[in-house]
N, C-alpha and C positions, 0 to 999 in steps of 0.2 A: 747679328751682323748687319741686317738692313738698317737698323737704327744708327749704327756707327757710320755707315755710308751717308745717311741723310745728314748727320751732324757734320761730317767732313765737307759735304757739298755746301751746306749753309755757311760754314766757316770760310771756305774758299770764295764764296760769293761775296761775303762781307769784306774780305781782304781785297778782292778785285775791285769792289766799289770804292774802297779807301784809296787804292792806287790810282783809279781814274780821277778822283777828286784831287789827288796830289798832282797829277799830270796837268789838270786844268789850271791849278794854281801856278805851276811853273810856266805854262804857256802864257798866262796873263802877265806875268813878270817880264817874259821875253818880249812881249808886244807893248810894254810900258802901259798896261791897262790895269785899272783898279778893279778888284773883284766885284765891288758893288755897282759898277757901271754896267748898265744893260743896253745893248745895242738894238737896232731895229731887227737885225738878223736873229738875235736871241728871242725877241718878242714873236717874230713870225714862226720860229721853231716851236716855242711853247704853245702858240695857237694851234699849230698843226698837230702837236702831240695831244692836245685836248680832243681832237676828233679821233685820233688813234685810240686814245684811252676810252672814248665813248663806245667805239665798235668792239674793242677788246672786252670791256665790261659787259656789254650786252651779250656778246658771244659766250662769255663765261657763265652768265646767268642762264642762258638758253641751254648750254651744255649740262648744267646742273639739273635742270628740269627734265631733259631727255634721259640723262644717265640714271637719276634716282627715281624717275617716274614709275618704273616697274616695281619698286619696293613699297609703293603706297598701298593703302588698304584695298582689297578687292571690292567688288560690287556689294552694296548694302544688303544685308541678309534679313532685313525687317521691312515692314510696310512703310513705317514712318521714315526709314533711312533714306528713301528717295527724296523726301522733302528736305531732310538735313543736307544731303549732297547738293541739292539744287540751291539751297541757301549758301553753302560754301562756294559753289561755282560762281554765284552772283558776286560774292565778296571778292573772290580771286580775280574775276574779270575787272572789277572796279579798281582793285589794288594794282594790277598789272597795267591798266590804262594810265593811272596816275603815275606809276613808277616810270614807265617808258616815256611818257609825255614830259614829266618834270625834268628828268635827266637829259632828254634830248634838248630841251630849251636851255638848260643850264650849260651844257657843254658847247652847243652851237653858238650861244651868245658869247661865251668865253673865247671861241675861235673868231667870231666875226668882229667883236669890238675890242680886240687887243690894242694896247697903247701904241699910238703913232705920234711922232713928234709934230707939234704944231696944232694938234687937235684938242678940243676942250669939251668935256662932258656937258650935256644939257642939264641945267638945274631945274628939277621938277619936284618940288617939296610936297605937294598935296593935290589929291584929286578925289572929291567926294564920291563921284560915280564909280571910280575904280575900287575904292574901299568898300562901297556898297556891294559891288559884284563879288569881290573875293570874300566877303562875309556871308552873303546870302546863299551863293552857290554851294559852298561846303556845308552850310547848315542844312539846306534842303536835302542835299545828297545823304548826309549822315542821318537825318530824320527818316529818309526813305529806307536806309539800311535797318534802322531800329524798328520801324513799322513792319518791314518784311520779316524780321526776326520774331517779333511779337505774334504776328499772324501765324507763322510756322509753329511757334511754341504752343499757342492756344489750340492749334489744330491737333498737336501731339497729345497735350494734356487733356484728354477726354475721359468721360465716364466709361466704365467697362460695359461691353455689350452682353447679350445673353450667351451663356455657354463658356464665359471666360473662366480661367482658373486663377487662383490666388496663391502666390508663393512668397514666403517671407525669407529675406536674406539678412542674416544676423552677423554683424561684424564685431571683431575684437582684435586686439594686437596678438598675433598677426595671422588671422584665420577667418574664413567664411563658413557659415553653416546655413543650409537651406532647410526650410520647413514647409511641408505640404499638409493640406487639410485631409482628414480621414473620410470615413464613409458619410459623415454628416455634412461634408462639403463646407466646413466652417472652421477657420483657424481658431484654436483656443486662445483665451486671454493670457497675458503674461505680465509679470511684475519683476523688476530687477532685484527686489528684496528677496526673491525666492531662488535666485541663481545659486547653484551648488554643483558639486562634482557629478551628481546623478541627474541634475536638472540644469544644463548649461544655458538654456534660454529663459529660465524663470517661469515656465508654464504653470499656471494655477491649477492645483489639484489638492484634494484632502491630504494625500500622501506628502506632497511637496511642502505644504503648510506645516504639517505635523513634524516633518524632518527639520524644517527651519526653526521651529519653536524649541525642539529638543536641543539643537545646536546652540541656540542663543542661551538657553537655560544652563547648559554645560559651560559656556563661555563666562556667564555671570558668576556661577559657582566657583570656577577656577580663579577668577580675579578676586572674589571675596575672600578666598582662602589665602591668597597672597597678602591681602590687607591685614590678616591676623598676625603676620610676622612683622618684625621691626624693620621699617623702611625709612629712607630719607623723606622729608616732607614733600619735596617736589615730585618724587616718584609715586608716593601715596596719592597725591592730588591728581596725578596723571591717570592712575588706575581708577580712582573714583569717577573721574570724568568719563573714562571709557565705559564703566559700568552704567552710568546714566545714559550715555549715548546708545548702548545696546538695549537698555530698557525702553527707550523711546522707539527704537526700530522694532522691538518686540510688540509694542502697542500698535504699531502700524500693521504688522503681520496679523495680529489678532483682529484688527479692523477688516483686513482682507478676508479673514476666515468668516467673519460675521456676514460679510456682503458677497460671499463667493457663490451664492445660489444662482444658477444659470450661467456662471462663467466657466464652469469646468467642462468645456467642450474640447479640450486639447489632449485628452487621453489617447485618442486614436490618431492624433497628428503623426506625421512621419518626418523624421529628422535625418538628413543625409549630409555627408561630408565628402570632400575629395572631388566630386563632380555631381552636377544635378542635370536633370533632363527636362525638356519642354517639347510640346508637340507642335509640328509645323502647321501653319494655317489657323491657329487658335489664339485668341487674345490671351495674354498673360499679364496679370496685374502683380507687379513686384512691390512688396512692402519692405522698407529698409529700417533696421534698428541698429544701434551701436551700444556696446557695453561700456566703452571706456572713453575714446577720443573721437574726433570727427574723422570719418573715413569717406571715401568717394567711390561708389560702385561704378566701374567703367567697363563696358562691353563694347570695344571698338568696332567689331564687325556688325553689330546691330545699331551703331550710332546712338548708344545709350550711355548716359552718365547722370548720376544723382548722388548727392551727399547723403551719408548715413550719420545722423546726428544723435548724440546721447540725450535721452529724455524726450525724444520726439520720433514720430513715424512719418517717413516720406514715402512717396509712391511714384511709380512710372508704369505706364501701360504700353505694351508693344505686341505686335503680331509677327512672329518669325515666318519668313517666306522661303528659306532655303535650308534643307536638312544638312546635317554634318557631312553625310556621304556625298551629297550633290556638290557641296562646296569643296570637298577634297578633290573632286574631278575638275572643278573650275580652276583651282589653283595648282593642279597637278602635284598634289602632296598627299599621299595616303595616310600620313600621320597627323594631318591638320586637325585641330580642335578649336572651337570657339573658346574664349577665355573670359573669365570675370577677374578683373584686377582692382587693386586699390589705387586710385589716382590722386591721393592726398598723402603727402609725406607724413606718416603716422608713427615713426620710430625707427629703430636700428634695423629691423628686419622687414621694413615696408616693402622692399623689392620682392620678397618671397610670399607676399599675400595674394595668392592666386587660386582660382578654382576653375576646372574645366566645365564647359557648358555643352551639352549634347542635344542637338535638335533631331528628334525622331519623327517618324510617321506616327499618326495617332494610334495605330495598332501597337507599334513597338513601345510607344510611351506608356500606354495602359499596361502592357505586359511588365515593363520595368517597374512601374509604380506599385503594381500588385505584389511584387517581390520584396518591397521595402517593409520593414517591421514598424509597427506603431510605437509611439513614445513610451507607453506603459510597459510594453514588452521589453524594450531596451533598458528601461529603468530596473525592471526585475532582473534582467541578465547581469547588469552592473552590480546590483546588490548581491547576487549569488556569487559572483567572482570575488567581491570584497569579503563576503562571509567565508568563502573557501580559503582565501589568503590568510584571514585571521585564524582559522582553524589549523592551517598548516604551521603557522608560527607558534 
């Protein structure tokens, strides 16, 4: 119903405007005046309307800031977030100064120098000093913005300190997975060739390598059996190409097997989904990997964003300063949670690629982490479920 009223109001406004234009045309004919003839009174009116437009425009912008301000992000919940907010504040101050200054000059000049009969504009084609000023001043200003940004970025991208924890955030369409190191305090190595249903992150282990080799052998045998039947030449060539491709991948897996000594430290890693926890006041080094396309890990409340790129590992170090419970009190929302989102349009369900982030006290964090099962235990449980399902069938 509200939409219908809005449409009716807009339609009536358009009709009223059209009627006003018609009245103006009729009045012009009655005064024997051509529509294209502009009088001094018209110029004065338009000049005055320029000032009215200026104040109305500024009033609208200020109203937007005041009205939508409460919906902005709350105070930064990370140590580096204060630096990011300071950088944003500097940029906004610069932008608003230019915005209000330029528009004031633009509208005031339009008001002051409207056309008057008998006046002639001063011909001023060139001024080297003026061009020098409006070239150098913006260049120096923008250079200052860039330097300020680089200083802030270099300050943020620092090496981890003593006692920092490392968490891997693994992205794929349309899901996040977090991985913690086990008792050895070292994340296990991973390779995308070992990704499977029971090893979604491709963690290197004797078991995952053996499973992948069996899977590849079965794939090659299945395709070779297909070649024994009568097939069109193009389909047979496609299958042969697929077999060769699988054999090349198998050779790479065998190479991983030969060089896996010392890499199998991931058996006690802990993999979590749905939500992950971090301790307040402790440096956290995030490592980002992607299985398929470019994603962008975005945690707005921590002022953190980093691309997650296939075939590469990116990193970001931060120290959370406000627990989830403390932030719930600050925003007066008992259901508030920090969130990890994907900020790079990565496909049809991009909007649904989210994961809750819980900031705990160090004691609560340790208790939660101790409750998480290691990777090898989860793998065994998955295999037991699959074995049971096969037995039931």
